[in-house]
C-alpha positions as CSV (number, residue, x, y, z in Angstrom):
1,M,0.0,0.0,0.0
2,G,1.3,3.5,-0.8
3,R,2.1,6.2,1.7
4,T,-0.5,8.7,2.6
5,L,0.0,12.5,2.5
6,D,0.1,12.5,6.3
7,D,2.9,9.9,6.2
8,L,4.9,12.0,3.8
9,L,4.4,15.2,5.8
10,A,5.4,13.4,9.0
11,S,8.7,12.4,7.4
12,R,9.5,16.1,6.8
13,S,11.3,18.4,9.3
14,E,9.1,20.6,11.4
15,E,10.3,23.7,9.5
16,S,9.5,22.0,6.1
17,Q,6.0,21.1,7.4
18,Q,5.4,24.7,8.4
19,R,6.5,26.0,4.9
20,I,4.2,23.4,3.3
21,Q,1.3,24.5,5.5
22,E,1.9,28.2,4.7
23,M,2.1,27.5,0.9
24,A,-1.1,25.5,1.1
25,T,-2.9,28.3,3.0
26,E,-1.7,30.9,0.5
27,L,-2.9,28.8,-2.5
28,L,-6.3,28.2,-0.9
29,L,-6.8,32.0,-0.4
30,E,-5.8,32.6,-4.1
31,V,-8.4,30.1,-5.2
32,R,-11.1,31.6,-2.9
33,I,-10.5,35.2,-4.1
34,Q,-10.8,34.1,-7.7
35,A,-13.9,32.0,-6.8
36,L,-15.6,35.1,-5.4
37,R,-15.3,36.8,-8.8
38,E,-16.3,33.7,-10.8
39,E,-19.3,33.1,-8.5
40,L,-20.7,36.5,-9.7
41,E,-19.7,35.8,-13.3
42,V,-17.5,38.9,-13.4
43,S,-14.5,38.9,-15.7
44,Q,-11.1,40.2,-14.7
45,I,-11.5,43.0,-17.2
46,E,-14.9,44.0,-15.8
47,L,-13.5,44.0,-12.3
48,A,-10.5,46.0,-13.4
49,K,-12.8,48.7,-14.8
50,A,-14.8,48.8,-11.6
51,L,-11.6,49.1,-9.6
52,G,-10.0,51.6,-12.0
53,V,-7.0,49.4,-12.5
54,S,-5.6,47.2,-15.3
55,Q,-6.5,43.6,-15.9
56,P,-3.0,42.5,-15.0
57,A,-3.5,44.3,-11.6
58,V,-6.5,42.1,-10.9
59,V,-4.4,39.0,-11.8
60,A,-1.8,40.2,-9.3
61,M,-4.4,40.7,-6.6
62,E,-5.7,37.2,-7.2
63,Q,-2.2,35.7,-7.1
64,R,-1.1,37.6,-4.0
65,G,-2.7,35.1,-1.7
66,S,-2.3,35.6,2.0
67,D,-0.1,38.7,1.3
68,I,-3.1,40.7,0.1
69,K,-3.9,43.8,2.2
70,L,-7.2,44.0,3.9
71,S,-7.9,47.3,2.3
72,T,-7.2,45.8,-1.2
73,M,-9.5,42.8,-0.4
74,K,-12.2,45.3,0.7
75,R,-11.9,47.2,-2.6
76,Y,-12.0,43.9,-4.6
77,V,-15.2,42.7,-2.8
78,E,-16.9,46.1,-2.9
79,A,-16.2,46.5,-6.7
80,M,-18.4,43.4,-7.2
81,G,-21.1,44.8,-4.9
82,G,-20.2,42.8,-1.8
83,K,-19.3,43.7,1.7
84,L,-16.2,42.4,3.5
85,R,-16.7,41.0,7.0
86,V,-13.9,39.7,9.3
87,D,-14.6,36.9,11.7
88,V,-12.1,36.5,14.6
89,E,-12.0,33.3,16.5
90,L,-10.6,33.8,20.0
91,P,-8.7,31.1,22.0
92,T,-11.9,30.7,24.0
93,G,-13.7,29.6,20.9
94,R,-15.8,32.7,20.8
95,H,-16.2,34.4,17.4
96,I,-16.3,38.2,17.0
97,G,-17.2,39.5,13.6
98,F,-17.0,43.0,12.3
99,N,-17.5,44.8,9.0
100,V,-14.4,46.3,7.3
């Protein structure tokens, strides 16, 4: 039987596991940002016009992943008619949400 992903990760150093986790998190955010736009059937060109930027600038926003600024994300979401809301989970398990 082949090795599982968990087996492969466990064989890596702790530092390597951390880098892999960070890269996976960044990739997931990139996919989710793009999915927001695609859900509303808005093209990158249409979004660029709404934001007053070039289409390559929208590509850069979508590829920035976890490095995207909250203010940039807010502009991105609002350009499609949405509202950005942040949900904070405290160590107690309590969630506190607020509009940005």
